[in-house]
PAZAPA-4460 file (N, C-alpha, C; in steps of 0.05 Angstrom, whole numbers, plus 32768, in hexadecimal, padded with zeros to 4 digits):
% residues 332
    n_x    n_y    n_z   ca_x   ca_y   ca_z    c_x    c_y    c_z   seq   type   mol
   7F5C   821C   80EA   7F6E   8207   80E0   7F65   81EB   80EB     1      X     A
   7F61   81D8   80DA   7F5C   81BD   80E2   7F75   81AC   80E1     2      X     A
   7F7A   819D   80F5   7F90   818A   80F6   7F85   816E   80F5     3      X     A
   7F90   815D   80E4   7F88   8141   80E1   7FA0   812F   80E3     4      X     A
   7F9B   8115   80E1   7FB0   8101   80E5   7FB1   80ED   80CE     5      X     A
   7FC9   80E7   80C4   7FCE   80D0   80B3   7FE0   80BD   80C2     6      X     A
   7FD6   80A5   80C6   7FE6   8091   80D4   7FEB   8079   80C2     7      X     A
   8004   8072   80BE   800C   805C   80AD   8011   8042   80BD     8      X     A
   800A   8042   80D6   800E   802B   80E8   802B   8022   80E7     9      X     A
   803E   8034   80ED   805B   802C   80EB   8062   8018   8101    10      X     A
   8073   8005   80F9   807D   7FF1   810D   8098   7FFC   8117    11      X     A
   8098   8004   8130   80B0   8010   813B   80C4   7FFA   8142    12      X     A
   80DD   8002   8145   80F2   7FF0   814B   80EC   7FDF   8164    13      X     A
   80EE   7FC5   8162   80E8   7FB3   8178   80CB   7FAD   817D    14      X     A
   80B9   7FB8   816B   809D   7FB3   816E   8093   7FA0   8159    15      X     A
   807A   7F97   815C   806D   7F85   8149   8057   7F93   813A    16      X     A
   804C   7F85   8126   8035   7F90   8117   801D   7F94   812A    17      X     A
   8019   7F82   813C   8004   7F84   8150   8007   7F9D   8160    18      X     A
   8020   7FA2   8169   8026   7FBB   8178   801E   7FD4   8167    19      X     A
   8026   7FD3   814E   8021   7FEA   813C   8003   7FF0   813A    20      X     A
   7FF3   7FDC   8136   7FD6   7FE0   8133   7FC9   7FE8   814E    21      X     A
   7FD4   7FDE   8164   7FCA   7FE8   817E   7FD1   8005   8182    22      X     A
   7FE9   800D   8179   7FF1   8029   817B   7FE0   803B   8169    23      X     A
   7FD9   8032   8151   7FC7   8041   813F   7FAC   8045   814D    24      X     A
   7FA2   8030   815A   7F88   8033   8168   7F8B   8047   817F    25      X     A
   7FA0   8045   818F   7FA3   8058   81A5   7FA7   8075   819B    26      X     A
   7FB5   8078   8185   7FB9   8092   8179   7F9E   809E   816F    27      X     A
   7F8E   808E   8163   7F73   8097   815A   7F63   80A0   8172    28      X     A
   7F62   8091   8187   7F53   8098   819E   7F5E   80B2   81AB    29      X     A
   7F78   80B4   81AB   7F86   80CB   81B7   7F80   80E5   81A7    30      X     A
   7F83   80E4   818D   7F7F   80FB   817C   7F61   8102   817B    31      X     A
   7F4F   80EF   817E   7F33   80F4   8180   7F2D   8106   8198    32      X     A
   7F39   80FE   81AF   7F36   810E   81C7   7F42   812A   81C5    33      X     A
   7F59   812C   81B6   7F67   8145   81B4   7F59   8159   81A1    34      X     A
   7F47   8150   8191   7F38   8162   817F   7F41   8163   8162    35      X     A
   7F50   814F   815A   7F58   814E   813D   7F40   8148   812C    36      X     A
   7F41   8151   8113   7F2A   8151   8101   7F25   8135   80F4    37      X     A
   7F3A   8129   80EA   7F37   810E   80DD   7F4F   80FD   80E2    38      X     A
   7F4C   80E3   80DE   7F61   80D0   80E3   7F60   80BC   80CC    39      X     A
   7F75   80BC   80BB   7F76   80AB   80A4   7F8C   8095   80A8    40      X     A
   7F86   807D   809D   7F9A   8067   809E   7FA0   805F   8082    41      X     A
   7FB8   8054   807F   7FC4   804F   8064   7FC2   8032   805C    42      X     A
   7FC9   802D   8043   7FCA   8011   8038   7FE6   800C   802D    43      X     A
   7FF4   7FF9   803A   800E   7FF0   8031   800F   7FD1   8032    44      X     A
   801D   7FC5   8020   801D   7FA8   801E   803A   7F9D   801F    45      X     A
   803C   7F85   802B   8055   7F76   802B   806D   7F86   8035    46      X     A
   8068   7F96   804A   807E   7FA5   8056   8081   7F9E   8073    47      X     A
   809A   7F9F   807C   80A1   7F98   8098   80A1   7FB0   80AA    48      X     A
   809B   7FC8   809F   809C   7FE0   80AF   8081   7FEE   80B3    49      X     A
   806D   7FE7   80A3   8053   7FF3   80A6   803E   7FDD   80A8    50      X     A
   802C   7FDF   80BB   8019   7FC9   80C1   7FFE   7FCC   80B4    51      X     A
   7FF8   7FE3   80A8   7FDD   7FE7   809E   7FDA   7FDE   8081    52      X     A
   7FD0   7FC6   807D   7FCC   7FBB   8062   7FAF   7FBC   8059    53      X     A
   7F9C   7FC0   806C   7F7F   7FC0   8065   7F72   7FD8   8073    54      X     A
   7F73   7FF0   8066   7F69   8008   8074   7F4B   8007   8079    55      X     A
   7F3B   7FFA   8069   7F1E   7FFA   806D   7F18   7FEB   8087    56      X     A
   7F25   7FD5   808C   7F21   7FC5   80A4   7F2B   7FD5   80BC    57      X     A
   7F42   7FE1   80BA   7F4D   7FF1   80D0   7F3B   8009   80D6    58      X     A
   7F31   8016   80C1   7F1F   802D   80C5   7F06   8025   80D4    59      X     A
   7EFB   800E   80CE   7EE3   8004   80DC   7EE9   8001   80FA    60      X     A
   7F00   7FF6   8100   7F08   7FF2   811C   7F0B   800D   812A    61      X     A
   7F18   8020   811D   7F1E   803A   8129   7F04   804B   812C    62      X     A
   7EF2   8049   8119   7ED9   8058   811B   7EC9   804E   8133    63      X     A
   7ECA   8034   8139   7EBC   802A   8150   7EC9   8031   816A    64      X     A
   7EE3   8039   816A   7EF1   803F   8182   7EF3   805D   8187    65      X     A
   7EE8   806E   8175   7EE9   808B   8178   7ECD   8096   8177    66      X     A
   7ECB   80B0   817E   7EB0   80BC   8180   7EAA   80D2   816B    67      X     A
   7EBD   80E4   8167   7EB6   80FB   8156   7ECA   80FF   813F    68      X     A
   7EE2   80F6   8140   7EF6   80FA   812B   7EED   80EB   8112    69      X     A
   7EF1   80F7   80FB   7EEB   80EA   80E2   7F00   80D4   80DD    70      X     A
   7EF7   80BD   80D3   7F08   80A6   80CF   7F08   80A0   80B1    71      X     A
   7F20   809C   80A6   7F21   8096   8089   7F3B   8088   8081    72      X     A
   7F3E   8086   8067   7F54   8078   805B   7F66   808B   804C    73      X     A
   7F80   8087   804E   7F93   8098   8040   7FA8   8088   8032    74      X     A
   7FA1   8077   801F   7F85   8071   8017   7F83   8055   800C    75      X     A
   7F6B   804F   8003   7F66   8035   7FF5   7F72   8037   7FD9    76      X     A
   7F81   8023   7FD2   7F8F   8023   7FB8   7F7C   8017   7FA3    77      X     A
   7F6B   8028   7F98   7F53   8020   7F89   7F59   800D   7F71    78      X     A
   7F6E   8011   7F61   7F71   8000   7F4A   7F73   7FE2   7F50    79      X     A
   7F78   7FDB   7F69   7F7A   7FBF   7F70   7F5E   7FB2   7F76    80      X     A
   7F4A   7FC3   7F77   7F30   7FB9   7F82   7F19   7FC1   7F6F    81      X     A
   7F02   7FB4   7F74   7EE9   7FBC   7F67   7EDE   7FD5   7F74    82      X     A
   7ED7   7FE9   7F63   7ECA   8001   7F6D   7EB1   7FFA   7F7C    83      X     A
   7EA2   7FE7   7F72   7E89   7FDF   7F7F   7E8E   7FD4   7F9B    84      X     A
   7EA2   7FC3   7F9E   7EA7   7FB7   7FB8   7EB1   7FCD   7FCC    85      X     A
   7EC2   7FDF   7FC3   7ECC   7FF4   7FD4   7EB4   8006   7FDD    86      X     A
   7EA2   800C   7FCA   7E8B   801C   7FD1   7E7A   800E   7FE6    87      X     A
   7E76   7FF4   7FE4   7E65   7FE7   7FF8   7E73   7FE6   8013    88      X     A
   7E8D   7FE2   8014   7E9C   7FE3   802D   7E98   7FFD   803B    89      X     A
   7E9A   8013   802C   7E98   802D   8038   7E7C   8036   803C    90      X     A
   7E69   802B   802E   7E4D   8030   8035   7E46   8023   804F    91      X     A
   7E52   800C   8055   7E4E   7FFF   8070   7E5A   8011   8085    92      X     A
   7E72   801B   8081   7E7F   802C   8095   7E6E   8046   8099    93      X     A
   7E65   8051   8083   7E55   806A   8085   7E3B   8065   8093    94      X     A
   7E2F   804E   808F   7E16   8048   809D   7E1A   8044   80BB    95      X     A
   7E31   8038   80C2   7E37   8034   80DE   7E3F   804E   80EC    96      X     A
   7E4D   8060   80DD   7E57   8079   80E8   7E51   8090   80D6    97      X     A
   7E38   8099   80D4   7E30   80AD   80C1   7E40   80C7   80C4    98      X     A
   7E49   80D2   80AD   7E57   80EC   80AC   7E72   80EC   80BB    99      X     A
   7E7E   80D4   80BF   7E98   80D2   80CC   7EAC   80C4   80BB   100      X     A
   7EA5   80BB   80A2   7EB6   80AA   8092   7EC0   80B9   807A   101      X     A
   7EDA   80B6   8074   7EE7   80C1   805C   7EF1   80A9   804B   102      X     A
   7EEF   80AB   8031   7EFA   8096   801F   7F10   80A3   800F   103      X     A
   7F29   80A0   8019   7F40   80AA   800A   7F49   8094   7FF8   104      X     A
   7F4E   809A   7FDE   7F57   8086   7FCB   7F70   8090   7FBC   105      X     A
   7F80   807C   7FB3   7F98   8082   7FA4   7F9C   806C   7F8F   106      X     A
   7FB0   8071   7F7E   7FB6   805D   7F6A   7FD2   8052   7F6C   107      X     A
   7FE0   8059   7F81   7FFC   804F   7F85   7FFB   8030   7F88   108      X     A
   8011   8023   7F82   8011   8005   7F84   800F   7FFB   7FA0   109      X     A
   801A   8009   7FB4   8018   8000   7FCF   802C   7FEB   7FD7   110      X     A
   8040   7FE7   7FC5   8054   7FD3   7FCA   8065   7FCD   7FB1   111      X     A
   8074   7FB8   7FB2   8085   7FB1   7F9B   8074   7FA4   7F85   112      X     A
   807F   7FA2   7F6C   806F   7F97   7F56   8063   7F7C   7F5C   113      X     A
   8070   7F6B   7F6B   8064   7F51   7F71   804B   7F53   7F83   114      X     A
   804A   7F6A   7F92   8031   7F6F   7FA2   801A   7F75   7F8F   115      X     A
   801F   7F84   7F7A   800A   7F8A   7F66   7FFF   7F70   7F5A   116      X     A
   8011   7F5E   7F54   8009   7F44   7F48   7FF8   7F34   7F5C   117      X     A
   8001   7F34   7F75   7FF3   7F24   7F89   7FD7   7F2F   7F8E   118      X     A
   7FD4   7F4A   7F8E   7FBA   7F56   7F93   7FA8   7F53   7F7B   119      X     A
   7FB3   7F4F   7F64   7FA2   7F4E   7F4B   7FA3   7F33   7F3E   120      X     A
   7FA8   7F1E   7F4E   7FA7   7F02   7F45   7FB9   7EFE   7F2C   121      X     A
   7FD1   7F09   7F2D   7FE5   7F04   7F19   7FE5   7F17   7F02   122      X     A
   7FD3   7F2B   7F02   7FD3   7F3F   7EEC   7FD9   7F5A   7EF8   123      X     A
   7FDE   7F6E   7EE7   7FE4   7F89   7EF0   7FCA   7F98   7EF5   124      X     A
   7FCA   7FAB   7F08   7FB2   7FBB   7F0D   7FAC   7FCD   7EF5   125      X     A
   7F93   7FD4   7EF1   7F8A   7FE5   7EDB   7F8D   8002   7EE3   126      X     A
   7FA5   800C   7EE1   7FAA   8028   7EE8   7F9C   803B   7ED5   127      X     A
   7F9B   8034   7EBC   7F8E   8045   7EA8   7F70   8048   7EAD   128      X     A
   7F64   8034   7EBA   7F48   8036   7EC0   7F41   8044   7EDA   129      X     A
   7F55   8050   7EE7   7F51   805D   7F01   7F3D   8073   7F00   130      X     A
   7F3E   8086   7EED   7F2A   809B   7EEC   7F0D   8091   7EEA   131      X     A
   7F09   807C   7EDA   7EEE   8070   7ED7   7EE6   8063   7EF1   132      X     A
   7EF9   8057   7EFF   7EF3   804B   7F19   7EEA   8060   7F2D   133      X     A
   7EF6   8077   7F2E   7EEE   808C   7F40   7ED1   8095   7F3A   134      X     A
   7ECB   8098   7F21   7EB0   80A0   7F1A   7E9C   808B   7F22   135      X     A
   7EA3   8072   7F1D   7E91   805C   7F25   7E8E   805B   7F43   136      X     A
   7EA4   805E   7F52   7EA3   805D   7F6F   7E91   8073   7F7A   137      X     A
   7E94   808C   7F70   7E84   80A2   7F79   7E66   809D   7F74   138      X     A
   7E60   8092   7F5D   7E44   808C   7F56   7E38   8077   7F69   139      X     A
   7E47   8062   7F6E   7E3D   804D   7F80   7E39   8058   7F9C   140      X     A
   7E4C   8069   7FA6   7E4A   8074   7FC1   7E31   8085   7FC3   141      X     A
   7E28   8091   7FAD   7E11   80A3   7FAE   7DF7   8096   7FA4   142      X     A
   7DF6   807B   7FA5   7DDE   806C   7FA0   7DD7   8069   7F83   143      X     A
   7DEA   806D   7F71   7DE4   806A   7F54   7DED   804E   7F4A   144      X     A
   7DE5   8049   7F31   7DEB   8030   7F23   7DFC   8036   7F0B   145      X     A
   7E16   803B   7F0E   7E26   8046   7EF8   7E29   8032   7EE0   146      X     A
   7E27   8019   7EE5   7E2A   8005   7ED0   7E10   7FFE   7EC2   147      X     A
   7DFA   8008   7ECC   7DE0   8002   7EC0   7DD8   7FE5   7EC3   148      X     A
   7DE1   7FD8   7ED8   7DDB   7FBB   7EDD   7DC7   7FB7   7EF3   149      X     A
   7DBA   7FCC   7EFC   7DA7   7FCB   7F12   7DB5   7FC0   7F2B   150      X     A
   7DCD   7FCB   7F30   7DDE   7FC4   7F47   7DE4   7FDD   7F56   151      X     A
   7DE0   7FDC   7F71   7DE4   7FF3   7F82   7DF5   7FEB   7F9A   152      X     A
   7E05   7FFE   7FA3   7E15   7FF9   7FBB   7E04   7FFB   7FD4   153      X     A
   7E04   7FE7   7FE3   7DF4   7FE6   7FFC   7E07   7FE3   8014   154      X     A
   7DFD   7FEC   802B   7DE3   7FF8   8031   7DE0   8014   8027   155      X     A
   7DC9   801B   801D   7DC4   8036   8014   7DC0   8048   802C   156      X     A
   7DC3   8062   8029   7DBF   8075   803F   7DBE   8091   8035   157      X     A
   7DB8   80A3   8047   7DB5   80BF   803F   7DD0   80CE   803D   158      X     A
   7DE5   80C3   8049   7DFF   80D0   8048   7E13   80BE   803A   159      X     A
   7E28   80CA   802F   7E3C   80BB   8020   7E58   80C4   8029   160      X     A
   7E6B   80B2   802C   7E86   80BB   8033   7E93   80C9   801B   161      X     A
   7EA0   80E0   8020   7EAC   80EE   800A   7EC5   80E0   8000   162      X     A
   7ECA   80E1   7FE6   7EE2   80D7   7FDA   7EF8   80EC   7FDB   163      X     A
   7F0E   80E5   7FE7   7F26   80F6   7FE6   7F3B   80E8   7FD5   164      X     A
   7F43   80F6   7FC0   7F58   80EB   7FAF   7F73   80F4   7FB9   165      X     A
   7F85   80E0   7FBD   7F9F   80E6   7FC8   7FB4   80E6   7FB3   166      X     A
   7FC8   80F8   7FB6   7FDD   80F9   7FA2   7FF4   810B   7FA9   167      X     A
   8009   8109   7F9A   8021   811A   7F9E   802A   8126   7F83   168      X     A
   8017   8127   7F70   801E   8132   7F56   8006   8140   7F4A   169      X     A
   800A   814E   7F34   7FF5   815C   7F27   7FE0   814A   7F1A   170      X     A
   7FE8   8132   7F13   7FD6   811F   7F05   7FBE   8119   7F16   171      X     A
   7FC3   8111   7F2F   7FAD   810A   7F41   7F9C   8122   7F48   172      X     A
   7FA9   8139   7F4A   7F9A   8152   7F51   7F87   8159   7F3A   173      X     A
   7F90   8158   7F21   7F7F   815F   7F0A   7F68   814B   7F08   174      X     A
   7F6D   8132   7F0D   7F58   811E   7F0C   7F43   8123   7F22   175      X     A
   7F4C   812A   7F3A   7F39   8131   7F50   7F28   8149   7F48   176      X     A
   7F35   815D   7F3B   7F26   8174   7F32   7F11   816D   7F1D   177      X     A
   7F19   815D   7F09   7F07   8155   7EF4   7EEF   8146   7EFE   178      X     A
   7EF4   8134   7F12   7EDF   8123   7F1C   7ECF   812F   7F33   179      X     A
   7ED8   8146   7F3D   7EC9   8153   7F53   7ECC   8145   7F6E   180      X     A
   7EE5   813C   7F73   7EEB   812F   7F8D   7EFC   8142   7F9E   181      X     A
   7EFE   813C   7FB8   7F11   814B   7FC9   7F2D   8141   7FC3   182      X     A
   7F41   8151   7FCA   7F5D   814A   7FC4   7F6F   814F   7FDC   183      X     A
   7F81   813B   7FE0   7F94   813C   7FF6   7FB0   8139   7FEA   184      X     A
   7FC1   814E   7FEE   7FDC   814D   7FE3   7FEF   8142   7FF8   185      X     A
   7FFF   812E   7FEF   8012   8121   8001   802D   812F   8001   186      X     A
   802E   8145   8010   8047   8154   8013   805C   8143   8021   187      X     A
   8054   8130   8031   8067   811F   803F   8075   810B   802B   188      X     A
   806A   8109   8013   8077   80F9   7FFE   8086   810A   7FEB   189      X     A
   807A   8121   7FE3   8087   8133   7FD0   8087   814F   7FDC   190      X     A
   809E   8158   7FE5   80A0   8172   7FF2   80A3   818A   7FDF   191      X     A
   80A0   8186   7FC5   80A4   819B   7FB2   808D   819D   7F9E   192      X     A
   8085   81B6   7F99   8071   81BB   7F83   8054   81B7   7F8B   193      X     A
   804F   81B0   7FA3   8033   81AA   7FAB   8020   81C1   7FAA   194      X     A
   802A   81D9   7FAF   8018   81F0   7FAF   800C   81F4   7F93   195      X     A
   801C   81F1   7F7E   8012   81F3   7F63   7FFD   81DE   7F5D   196      X     A
   8002   81C6   7F67   7FF0   81AF   7F62   7FD4   81B5   7F6E   197      X     A
   7FD4   81BE   7F88   7FBB   81C4   7F95   7FAD   81DC   7F88   198      X     A
   7FBC   81EF   7F80   7FB0   8207   7F73   7FA2   81FF   7F59   199      X     A
   7FAF   81ED   7F49   7FA2   81E4   7F30   7F8A   81D3   7F36   200      X     A
   7F8B   81C3   7F4B   7F73   81B4   7F53   7F5B   81C6   7F57   201      X     A
   7F60   81DB   7F67   7F4A   81EE   7F6C   7F41   81FD   7F53   202      X     A
   7F54   8204   7F42   7F4E   8214   7F2A   7F3C   8204   7F17   203      X     A
   7F41   81EA   7F14   7F33   81DA   7F00   7F1D   81C8   7F0C   204      X     A
   7F17   81CC   7F25   7F03   81BB   7F32   7EE7   81BD   7F24   205      X     A
   7EDA   81A6   7F20   7EC0   81A5   7F15   7EAD   8199   7F2A   206      X     A
   7E96   81A6   7F2F   7E83   819C   7F43   7E79   817F   7F3C   207      X     A
   7E73   8170   7F50   7E6A   8154   7F4C   7E53   814E   7F5F   208      X     A
   7E49   8136   7F5D   7E34   812D   7F6F   7E3E   812D   7F8C   209      X     A
   7E58   812C   7F90   7E63   812B   7FAB   7E65   8147   7FB7   210      X     A
   7E6F   815A   7FA8   7E73   8175   7FB3   7E73   818A   7F9D   211      X     A
   7E6D   81A2   7FA6   7E6A   81B8   7F93   7E83   81CA   7F91   212      X     A
   7E96   81C7   7FA4   7EAD   81D8   7FA5   7EC6   81C7   7FAC   213      X     A
   7EDE   81D0   7FA4   7EF6   81C1   7FAB   7EFB   81C0   7FC9   214      X     A
   7F08   81AA   7FD1   7F0F   81A7   7FED   7F2A   8199   7FEE   215      X     A
   7F3E   81A5   7FF9   7F59   819A   7FF9   7F66   819C   8014   216      X     A
   7F78   8189   801A   7F89   818A   8031   7FA4   8180   802A   217      X     A
   7FB7   8182   803D   7FD3   817B   8038   7FDE   816B   804F   218      X     A
   7FEC   8155   8049   7FF8   8144   805E   8016   8147   805F   219      X     A
   8022   8147   8077   803E   814C   807A   8048   813D   8093   220      X     A
   8062   8135   8092   806E   812A   80AA   8073   8141   80BE   221      X     A
   806C   813C   80D8   8071   814F   80ED   807C   8141   8105   222      X     A
   8091   814D   8111   809C   8144   812B   809C   815C   813D   223      X     A
   808D   815B   8152   808B   8171   8165   8093   8167   8181   224      X     A
   80A3   8177   818F   80AC   8170   81AA   80AE   818A   81BA   225      X     A
   80B4   8188   81D4   80B5   81A0   81E4   80CA   81B3   81DC   226      X     A
   80E0   81AA   81D0   80F5   81BB   81C7   80FD   81B4   81AB   227      X     A
   8109   81C7   819D   8113   81C1   8182   8128   81AB   8183   228      X     A
   8139   81AB   8197   814E   8197   8199   8143   817B   819C   229      X     A
   812F   8178   81AD   8123   815D   81B0   8114   8154   8198   230      X     A
   8107   8167   818A   80F9   8160   8171   810D   8157   815C   231      X     A
   8124   8164   815A   8138   815C   8147   8143   8140   814E   232      X     A
   8146   813A   8167   814F   8120   8170   813B   810B   8167   233      X     A
   8121   8110   816C   810C   80FC   8164   810B   80F9   8145   234      X     A
   810D   810F   8137   810B   810F   811A   8122   8101   810C   235      X     A
   8138   80FD   811A   814F   80F0   810E   8148   80D4   8105   236      X     A
   8136   80C7   8114   812E   80AC   810C   811E   80AC   80F2   237      X     A
   810D   80C0   80EF   80FE   80C2   80D6   8111   80C9   80BE   238      X     A
   8125   80DA   80C4   8139   80E0   80AF   8145   80C6   80A5   239      X     A
   814D   80B5   80B7   815A   809C   80AF   8146   8089   80A1   240      X     A
   812E   8088   80AB   811A   8076   809F   8114   807E   8082   241      X     A
   8110   8098   807D   810B   80A1   8062   8123   809B   804F   242      X     A
   813B   809E   805A   8153   8098   804A   8154   807A   8043   243      X     A
   814D   8069   8056   814E   804C   8051   8139   8044   803D   244      X     A
   8121   8051   803E   810C   804C   802B   8116   8052   800F   245      X     A
   8123   8069   800C   812D   8072   7FF2   8142   805E   7FE7   246      X     A
   8151   8053   7FFA   8167   8040   7FF2   815D   8024   7FED   247      X     A
   8143   801F   7FF2   8137   8005   7FED   813E   7FF1   8003   248      X     A
   8147   7FFA   801A   814E   7FE8   8030   8135   7FDC   803C   249      X     A
   8135   7FC2   8041   811F   7FB5   804F   8123   7FB8   806D   250      X     A
   8110   7FC4   807B   8113   7FCA   8097   80FE   7FBA   80A6   251      X     A
   8106   7FB0   80BE   80F3   7FA1   80CF   80E4   7FB4   80E0   252      X     A
   80EB   7FCD   80E1   80DD   7FE1   80F1   80EB   7FFC   80EE   253      X     A
   80DD   8011   80F7   80E9   802C   80F6   80FE   802E   810B   254      X     A
   8115   803B   8103   812B   803D   8116   8125   8050   812D   255      X     A
   8133   804D   8142   8131   805F   8159   8144   8077   8154   256      X     A
   813F   808D   8163   8152   80A4   8160   816F   809C   8166   257      X     A
   8173   808C   817A   818E   8084   8181   819B   8074   816A   258      X     A
   818C   8063   815D   8196   8054   8146   819D   8067   8130   259      X     A
   818D   807B   812C   8191   808F   8117   81AB   809F   811C   260      X     A
   81AF   80A7   8135   81C6   80B7   813C   81E0   80A7   813A   261      X     A
   81DE   808D   813D   81F6   807C   813B   81FD   8075   811E   262      X     A
   81EA   807B   810C   81EE   8075   80EF   8204   8088   80E4   263      X     A
   8215   807D   80D3   822A   808C   80C5   821F   8094   80AA   264      X     A
   821B   80AE   80A5   820F   80B8   808C   8224   80C1   8079   265      X     A
   8221   80BB   8060   8232   80C6   804B   8229   80E2   8045   266      X     A
   823A   80F0   8035   8233   810C   802E   8219   810C   801E   267      X     A
   8216   80F9   800B   81FD   80F8   7FFB   81E5   80F2   800D   268      X     A
   81E8   80E1   8021   81D1   80DB   8032   81CA   80F4   8043   269      X     A
   81DD   8103   804B   81D7   811B   805A   81C8   812F   8049   270      X     A
   81D0   8131   802F   81C1   8142   801C   81A5   8139   8018   271      X     A
   81A0   811F   8017   8185   8114   8013   8174   811A   802C   272      X     A
   8180   8118   8043   8171   811E   805C   8168   813B   805C   273      X     A
   817A   814D   8054   8172   8169   8052   815C   816E   803E   274      X     A
   815D   8160   8028   8147   8163   8014   812D   8158   801F   275      X     A
   812F   8141   802D   8116   8135   8038   810A   8146   804D   276      X     A
   8119   8158   8059   810D   816A   806D   80F8   817C   8061   277      X     A
   80F7   817F   8047   80E2   818E   803A   80C7   8181   803E   278      X     A
   80C8   8167   8045   80AF   8158   804A   80A7   8157   8067   279      X     A
   80B6   8165   8078   80B2   8163   8095   80B1   817F   80A2   280      X     A
   80A3   8180   80B8   80A5   8197   80CA   80AE   818D   80E5   281      X     A
   80C3   8198   80F0   80CF   818E   8109   80D4   81A5   811C   282      X     A
   80CD   81A2   8135   80D4   81B6   8148   80C2   81B7   8161   283      X     A
   80C5   81CD   8170   80B5   81D2   8188   8099   81DB   817F   284      X     A
   8085   81DB   8191   806A   81E2   818A   8067   81FC   817B   285      X     A
   8074   8211   8185   8071   822B   8179   807C   822B   815C   286      X     A
   8093   821E   8159   80A0   821D   813F   808F   820D   812B   287      X     A
   8085   81F6   8135   8076   81E4   8123   805B   81F2   811C   288      X     A
   804F   81FE   812F   8035   820C   8129   8039   8221   8114   289      X     A
   804E   8231   8116   8053   8245   8102   8058   8239   80E6   290      X     A
   8068   8224   80E5   806E   8218   80CB   8055   820A   80BF   291      X     A
   8044   81FE   80D0   802C   81F2   80C6   8019   8208   80BA   292      X     A
   8017   821E   80C9   8007   8234   80BF   8011   823F   80A4   293      X     A
   802C   8241   80A2   8038   824A   808A   8033   8237   8073   294      X     A
   8034   821D   8079   802F   8208   8065   8012   820B   805B   295      X     A
   7FFF   820D   806E   7FE3   8210   8067   7FDE   8229   8056   296      X     A
   7FEC   823F   805D   7FE9   8257   804E   7FF4   8254   8031   297      X     A
   800A   8247   802F   8016   8243   8014   8005   8232   8002   298      X     A
   7FF7   821F   800E   7FE5   820D   7FFF   7FC8   8219   7FFD   299      X     A
   7FC3   822D   800D   7FA8   8238   800E   7F93   8222   8016   300      X     A
   7F9A   8214   802B   7F88   8200   8037   7F84   8206   8054   301      X     A
   7F6E   81FB   8060   7F69   81FF   807C   7F6B   81E5   808C   302      X     A
   7F78   81D0   8080   7F7B   81B7   808E   7F96   81AB   8087   303      X     A
   7FA5   81A4   809B   7FBF   8196   8098   7FBD   817B   80A6   304      X     A
   7FC5   8166   8098   7FC5   814B   80A3   7FE2   8144   80AC   305      X     A
   7FE3   813C   80C5   7FFD   8138   80D3   8004   811A   80D3   306      X     A
   801C   8113   80C9   8026   80F8   80CA   803F   80F8   80DB   307      X     A
   803D   80ED   80F3   8054   80ED   8106   805D   80D0   810A   308      X     A
   8076   80CB   8104   8082   80B1   8109   809C   80B6   811A   309      X     A
   809A   80B1   8134   80B1   80B3   8145   80B0   809C   8159   310      X     A
   80C7   8098   8165   80CA   8082   8179   80D6   808E   8193   311      X     A
   80CB   8086   81AA   80B7   8072   81AF   809B   807D   81AA   312      X     A
   8087   806C   81AC   806B   8073   81A5   8061   808A   81B6   313      X     A
   806A   808B   81D0   8060   80A0   81E1   8068   80BC   81D7   314      X     A
   807E   80BD   81C9   8086   80D7   81BD   8074   80DE   81A6   315      X     A
   8069   80CB   8198   8056   80D0   8183   803C   80DC   818E   316      X     A
   8032   80D0   81A4   801B   80DA   81B1   8020   80F7   81BA   317      X     A
   8037   80FB   81C6   803D   8116   81D1   803F   812B   81BA   318      X     A
   804A   8123   81A3   804C   8136   818D   8031   8140   8184   319      X     A
   801E   812D   8182   8002   8135   817B   7FF5   8146   8191   320      X     A
   7FFC   8140   81AA   7FF1   8150   81C0   7FFB   816C   81BF   321      X     A
   8015   816F   81BB   8021   818A   81BA   8015   819B   81A3   322      X     A
   8010   818E   818D   8004   819C   8176   7FE7   81A5   817D   323      X     A
   7FD8   8193   818A   7FBD   8199   8191   7FBC   81B1   81A4   324      X     A
   7FCF   81B2   81B7   7FD1   81C9   81C9   7FD9   81E2   81BB   325      X     A
   7FEC   81E0   81A9   7FF5   81F8   819A   7FDF   8204   8189   326      X     A
   7FCE   81F3   817D   7FB9   81FD   816C   7F9E   8200   817B   327      X     A
   7F9F   81FA   8195   7F88   81FD   81A6   7F70   81EE   819B   328      X     A
   7F75   81D5   8194   7F5F   81C4   818A   7F4B   81BF   81A1   329      X     A
   7F32   81BA   8199   7F1D   81B6   81AD   7F1D   8199   81B7   330      X     A
   7F27   8196   81D0   7F28   817B   81DC   7F0D   8172   81E6   331      X     A
   7F0B   8157   81E8   7EF2   814C   81F4   7EF4   814E   8212   332      X     A
***
């Protein structure tokens, strides 16, 4: 079993964006030492609760601060950008850190509609052209000239970062299968129906210049602590945060567990929290290990990506440490 990390650079209550990016850096260094397989960073725009707006730049920083863990994006929102420019950025990263870079891409907006307009100079992103962009991107990464213009992504090299297509629905999975890319299912976004999605990805996969066989993993929220009771206490803050996101509330930072416990929940909100727990695994190391193994078995994958958002930051570090011990990851 491989364990990996998805970090969205959350801004915790009372912290700043600078604090959040420093914590992302410390977490990458920590999980590198603990033996995690890869570390991905996300792209979010115009938000007061997540600091990661430029994953390629953050990935470059993290790759330079770590030794063996794979560094990547979860992911670059490709419709906003030129496939050629993205290819060159990641060819630079791959040249600096051979065989350690992943290029995760998605087509989500990454923010409110006005963010789309700001990123695209007043126009809407070309979502319909996303499949063609993926093909173009893969060709550029592998030294080809897809437009026939005698243009190549530089620097050239013998290795190329793999494209991972990210999604929480069957549409993205079928596209990844058709184009021969790896696929990552966001169970932390959609806690229902994912096993069928990944199964169809594997069933319809077509070999490509990138890879000859399907490769899939699954990402999920995890909160691990020494006891089930303490894990539930920590997870209460994530319960409230997810609820506030669904309600469209603008937050200056993720709430603390104490703030969450002081919140007065309606019956409907309590029902939503229970449903959102399908996107999370919470508990002591033994319990979490068992549930992660069951999740991997249900999806028929050998890699689970862990997204842990708890406060204070030291509890986040400890959660990843407890998981590493439970799965006996190979420490440095």
